[in-house]
N, C-alpha and C positions, 0 to 999 in steps of 0.2 A: 209531594212524596207521600206514598201511602204509609200510615202508621205514625207519621211525624206529629209531635205535639203541637197544638195551636197556642200561640202567644197573643192572639187577638182577643180583646175584650168584647163580649157580646153587646151589640148596640140595640137599645130599645127600638121596637118596630116603628113608632111614630117619628123618632129622630131619624131613623134610617130612611123613611119615606120623604122626610123634609130634605135630607141631604141629597137624595136621589133626584128630587124635583129641582133643587137648586143646580145640581150638575147638568141636568137636561136643559134647563134654561140658559146656563152658561154656555153649553155647547151650541145651542140654537143661536145665541147671540153672536158667538164666534163665526158660525156658518153664515149668518146674515151679514155680519160685518165684512167677511171675506168676499161674499157675493156682491156686495155693494161697493167694494173698494176697487175702482178702475185700475189702480196701480197693480194690485195683486193679479187681476184678470189679465192685464196687459202683458205680463211676463211671458204668457204663452200665446200672445197675439200673432195672427198670421196676416201680415200686411205687406204690400209691395211699396217700399219706401225708397225712392231713388232721386238722384240728381242727374240731369243732363250735364255732360262735360264737353263743351265745345272745343274745337281744335283751332280756334283763332286767338288763343292766348294761353296763359298758364294752365297746365293740366297734366300732359303726358309727354312734353317735349324732351325730357331727360329723366334719369332715374330719380333724382332728388324730388322733382315735381311729382312723379308718380307716388313716391313714398308719402309726401305731404298730402296728396289727394286722399289716399287710403286712410291715413290717420284722421283727417278731417271728417270723412264719412263715418268712420267708426265712432268718433266722439259724438256725432249727431244721431247715432242709432239708425243710420242709413244702411240698408241691406242690399242695394243694387246700384250700379253705376252704368248709365247709358252713355258710352264713350264714343265720341265722334272719331271714326277712323277713316272715313271717306268724305272728302270735302267736294272736290270738283275733278272727278276722274282720276284721283290719286288715292294713296293709302298710307296711313300712319302705321305701317307694318311692312314686313319684308317678304311675305309669302302670299301674294294675292294676284289676281289677274290685272289689277290696276298697278301702275308703277309706284315705287316708293315716293312719298311726297318730297318735294324740293323745299318745303318749309324748313325752318331752322331747328330741326330736331338733332339730338346727339348723333354723332357718326356711327356707322356700322361698327361692330355687330349689334348695336343697340336696336331693339325692336320695340317700339312704343306699346303695341298691343300685347306682345308677350310679357313685357314688364308689368303692365297693369294687371294682367290676368294673374300672374304669379303672386303679386303683392296682395291683390284683393282677395283671392281665394284663400290665402294664408290667414286673412282676417275674417273669413266667413262672409265675404261680400261677393255678390254676383257681378259679372261683366257682360253687358249687352252691346254688341258692335253696331254703332249708329253710322249709316251710310246715306249720303244724299243720292237720291235716285236719278234725277234728270239733269242736274247742273253739270256742265262739262268744263268750262274755263271762264275766267273773268278778266284777263289782262290782254293788252294789245301786243305784248311780247309772248310768243308761243312758249309752251313748257319746254324745259331743257331735255327731258327724256324723249327720244324720237318715237318710242312705243306708245306714248300717251295718246289716248283716243282723239284728242284735239288735233294732234299732228297727223294722225292716220286718217281721220274722217271729219275734219273740220272745214273751215271756209275755203281752204286751198284745194279741196277735192271737188270733183264733179260727179254727176250721175248718181248711181246707187252707192258710190263710195262716200258721199256726203250724207252724214247722219244728223245734221243740224235741224233744230226746230225753226220754223219760219212763221212769222205772223202774217195775218191776212194782207197787211199793207206792204209786205216784203221785208220787214225788219227782222234782223237775225239776233238782236240782243234786247234784253228787257227794258233798256233805257238808253239814251244817248251817252250816258256816263262812260268814261274809259274803264271803269271798274265793273261795268254791267256784265251779267252772265250771258254766255252762250249755253244752249241746252241741247240734250239729245231729244229727238222726236220719238216718242214711244210707239208711233204708228209705223216706223221703219223697222222691218223684221230683224235686220242685223243689229241695229241699235238696241232693240228690245232684248235680243239674246245676250248681248254684251252686258246690259244692265243686270240681267238675271245672274250671269256668271260672276259679276262683281260680288254679289252676296254669297253665292254658293262657294266661291273660292275661299272666302274667309271662313265659312262654316266648315269646309273640309280641313283647313290647315291650322285652325286655332281652337283651343279648349274654351271657347266662349260658352255663355249660358243662354244667349239669344241673339237674334238679328233684329235690327230696328230700322224700318223705312222712314225716311224723311224726304220732303218734297216729292212724294210719290203722287204726282199730279202734273198738270200742265202749268206753264208759268203765269205769273200775274201780268199786270199792265194791259187791260183790255183797250179796245179802241174807244175814244171819247164818245163816238156816236152810239156805241153799244156797250155801255159800262157794266151791264149785268151779265154779259156773256163772254166766254173765253175766245180769244182771237188767234190762238196758236194751233199748230198742227199741220201747216201747209207745206211741209217737205214734199217735193214732187212724188217720191216713192209712196209716201203715206196717202197722198191725194189720189194717186193712181189706184191704190188698193181700195180706197173707199168707193171710187167710181166703178171699179170692177165688181165689188160686192153688191152694189145697189143698182147697177145698170144706168146710172146717171152720167152725164157728160159735162155738167156745169161745175163751176167752182163755188161751193156753198158758202153762204154768209155765216159768220160766227154764231148767229142765233138760230141756225137751221136745226130743228130737233133731231133729224136723222143723223146729221153730221156730229152733233154734240154727243149723241148716244154712242156712235161708232168710236169716237175718241175716248169716251168714258170706258168703253170695253177694252181698249188697248192698255190702259192703266191696270184694269182689273186682271187682264191676262198675265201681266208681269207679276202681280201679287200672288195670283194662283200658282203660277209656275214655281216661284221661289218657295211658297208654302209647302207644296207637295214634294218638290225635289229636296228641300231641306229635311223634310220628314223621312225621306228615303235614306239620307246620309246619317243624320243624328235626330231621331224622332223625339228626343227629350228637349230640344231647343225651343225656347219661347220666341215666336215670331210676332213682333209688334209693329205698329205704325203710328207715327206722330201725325195726327189728322187735323184738318182745318175746322175752325169754329168762328169764322169771320162774322162780326156783327152779332145780332140776336139769334136765338135758337128758332127751331121750327114753330114754336108757340106763336111767334110774330107773324107766321104765314098760315094761320089756321091749322097748325100741326102738319103741314105739307112739307116733308123733307125735300121734295124735288124743287121747291121754290127757294131753298136756302142758298146762301152764297157759296158754301163748299161744293154743293152739287152743281150749280149753274156756272159759277165763275172759275172754279179750278178743275171741274170735271172729275171730282173725287167722290165716288159713291161708297163712303166707308160704312154706312149702314148696310149696304148690300154685301160688303165683304164679311161683316159680322153675321149676317143672315145665312150666307153660304158656308161660313165656317173656315175662311181662308186667312184669318188672323187668329192668333191665340189671345192677344191683348190689344185692345184699342186704347191709344193714349191721346185723347183729344187735347190739342194745344189750346187750352181755355185761357188764353192770355188776356185777362181783364184786370182793371184797377179796382180794388175793393173800395177805395175811397170815392170813386166816381159814381154818383147817383143821378147826375144830370149834366148836361153840357155846360162847361164853364172853364176857367183857367186850368189848362192841363188835362181837361176831360172832354170826351165827346160821348154823349149818351149815358144811359143808366147801366154802366158796365157791371155793377154789383148784381143787378137783376139778370143781365145777360149771362154772367157766370153761373148763376143758379139754373137758368133755363137750359143751358147746354149740359150742365151736370145731370139734370133730371133726364134729358133725352138720352144721353150716353148710358146712364145706368139702366134705363128702361129698354134699351136696345142692345143688350149683350147677347141675346139668343143663347146658344150653348157654349159661349166663350166668356171673356172677361173684359172689364174696362178698369183702367186706373187713370185718374184725372191729372192732366198736366197743367201746371200753373206758372205764371210769370213772376217769380220772386224779384226779377230785375225791374219790374214796373211798380212794385209795392213796397211800402214801408214794412218793417218786420212784423208789426202787429197785424197788418193787413194780410200778410202771407200766412201767419199762424191761423187767423180766422178762416182763410181759404182752405188750409189743410183740414180743419175740422169739418168744413162743409163738404170737402171731397170725400171724407170718410163716412159721413152720415148717409143713411139710406134715403132714397127718393121718396116722394109722397106715396108712391105705389108700393113701397117697401123693398125696393131693389137696391142692393149695395154694390159699389165698385170694390176693387181689391186694394186700392191704395192711392198714392200721390207721387207725382214726379215734379221736381222744381227746376226751372230754367233760370239761371244755371249756376254751377259750382263757381264759376269765375266772377259772376255778378250777383251776389246773394241778396241785394236789396237795391232800392231805387237810389240810395245815396252813393253806392258804388257806381251806378250808371248815370249819376248826375241828373236824374229825372224826377226827383222828389219835388213836391210842392208843399211848403216852401223849399227852395233848392238847398242842397247841402252836398258835401262830398266826404267820403272816407274810403280807406283802402279796402280791397277785397278781404284781406285777412281780418281787419277790424270788424267789418260787417258780418263775415262768416262766423266769427266768435260770438257775436250777438245773436245771430240766427240760431246757432247751436244751443246757446243758453235758453232762448225762447222755446225751442222744441223739446228740450230735455230737462229743464229746471223751472221751478216757480219763478216768475219774473213779472215785471211791470207790463210786458207785452201781451200777457194772456191771463185773464182772471179765472179761467176754468182750471180746476185741479182734478187729477194730476196733469202734468204737462203732456202734450199730445204724443210725443215720442219718449216718454219717461223711461222706458225699458226697451231692450232689444225685441225684435219681432222676426219671425221666420217668413221667407218668401212663400206666398200661397202656391199650393199645388195646382197642377192642370190635370184633373181627373180624366179628361178626354184623351190625354196622352199617357199618364201614369197607369191608368186602369182602363184602357180603351175598349169600347164595345162596337166601334165602327172601323171601317177601313177605306182605302182610297184606290182609285184606278187612274193610271196615267199611260199615255201612249202617243203615237204619231200616225199620221196618214201620209203615205208617200206613193209615188208612182212606182211601177216595176223597175224604173231606172234609178230609183232612190231619191227622186226630187220631192221635196215637201209640197203638200197640197194645201194651199192657203184658203182659209175661210170656207171650209166645207163643214156641213152639219154632221155631227156624230151623236149617236144615241146609245144610252144604256137601256137594255131591254130585259124583261123577265124571260129566261130561256124556255119556260113552259108555256106561258100565255102570249108571249111576244108583246106584252104591254110596255109602252115607253115609260121608263122611270125618271130619266133626266136627259137633257139635251145640252150640247155644247157646240160652239163654233171653233174650229182650229185657229191657232194664231199663225203668224207668218212663217213659222218653222214647221207647220203641220202638227204642232203639239196640242194636246187636250188633256184635261184632268177632271175627275169627279171626286168630291170629298164626302166623307161621312156616309158611306153606303153600309147597309146591314150586311154582315158576313154571309157569304153564299156564292152561288154561281150566277154569272151574268153573261148576256150576249152584248157585244159592243159592235154597233152596226152603222154603216154609212148609207143613208137612203139614196135613192136615185138622184143623180146629179149629171148635168149635161157634159161635164168635163171628163168623167171617168166611167169605166165599165169594169166588169169582173165581179168576183164574189163579195168583196168589201165587208167582211165580217171577221170578228175574232171573239174568243171566249176568255173570260177572266174569272178567277176564283178569289174572292175578297176574304181576307182574314182580318180579325180585329187588330188594329195597330199597324197593319202592313200597307204596302203600296203594290198593287197588282199591275204588272207591266204587260202591255199589249202593243202590237203593231199591225196596222192594216195596210195592205198593198193593193193598189188598184191600177189598172191600165188607163193611161191618158187616152181620151178619145182620139182615134186616128193614129195612135202610136203602138197598137197591139203588135207584139212580136218584134219590135225594133230594138236593136242593141243600144245601150247607153252611149250618148255622144262622148267623144274623147275630150272635148273641152267646150267651153261656152255654155255649160248647163246653168240655167238660172237658179238662184238660191231658193226660189219658191215658185209653185204654179199659181198664177193669179186666180182670184175668184172669177167666176164666169162673167164674161163681158159680152152682152148680146151683139155688140158691134165688131167682135173679133172674128177672124177667119177660123172656122172650126177644123180645118185640115192641117194647121200648123202643129208640129210635134211638141209634146210636153207642155202644151198650153202657151207656147211662145206667141207673141203678137207684135 
């Protein structure tokens, strides 16, 4: 206040300077201390910290389990739950294209997915809906619900109504076991559409934070004579489509490169459709996939991704999905035992090194999206799991960091729960979960590094390509004038001024195509000359940042110009060109 008397004694200049210097040193020490204290920094950490919650045991079967799950996640400073809601053509929910599961969940009106969403969101925890992509059923007794896809399109059906995957030797199940799975064939257009709608129906009807693909690949169990190549995909409809697309008439071997790539493309088509169509419904959802990391990483193959087991054995090109931008988050299932450094009792190979190799590759191949490392807590002792968490969060040698860690699973928090420890031991899931929580959040004998890895809460990382988008997408269909989808036809996005080709795509069995991450502006979408169709075959799209531009291209089927749509018997798709087919058949029928 002006004019107020001062009651402060004047301090000699030398003492003043000494005090000022001391204050500056003290302030600097505090700043350095805060900057070097991981605990203080971690309070504002952004990390994806999650648990997979499988649907084969305790988790969301009733309201009490859901409450217990959320409480356990909160105690461990977990901020996301990847909850299995789709096992084999069913749903742990009441509002989806798949029927409500016949597993022993609480009776209606209880909705497992609704319940966990409400409880988790109240606790500040995200929920990502985990759905098995290709598994259909696994019992000799058919599902009770007549609408289940197994009853509608399983082994009792013939022709195009049968959607089952078939192995090269004719097997329909992945093993002779009575509990072995039947699978959808991703190369069957109707099966592929149904798979996409499984995911999209959950996205439409529930307040989830993300969708999670699992088993988004062809089945395991190759032929003994060709152990490095996938032997599935021989559903007659799928095989006909491959032959029509390539002009071949043979039944390709599992290791045929052209056949392998065609099947790989069928999986990618499903991922792309779900990614783009989910973006059109709820653009803020995180689309993730649990991807394969069998054996050692690409480093063991001279850095060649195409020689790895995921690419060859399961026909899953997850690096390609990241490069194209049709996943928001890759979750490699890096299920390795930290204690295994050589083959021995309970161990095969140097799994510790394999874990690091796959971590490095995944972190270095995020492109414009993100990766969070998945780990098998059920295969590891708690000290091994905590070590793997730290490795997951550390940057790669090239300086690239993932966004977090996901543990499999809530129900089996360590190898003692799973009875797979060496030396063997057993304890309950509750007891092991309490120990894992302590190891993650408190100083303990399991981890000598301080502070604990999840000592304080963290926020889920942002997706800037969605929250502040600078690119947009195009999606559409190619159909005949009678409305029949044109299968496996080339579609190009071109510059409308120069006509230069910017990107190319092949339609799926429903005539669908999509292009992601286009710079905002105007584009020409064009179908080049094709022996099956005639007409203008062009559409125009205006791409806006964060949007999905819709287009449809209509073409006349060769020999069908001017014909009215048939009243019945219209095929679900126009096959790709077959040089052996009669060209005068309407709508591409043969």
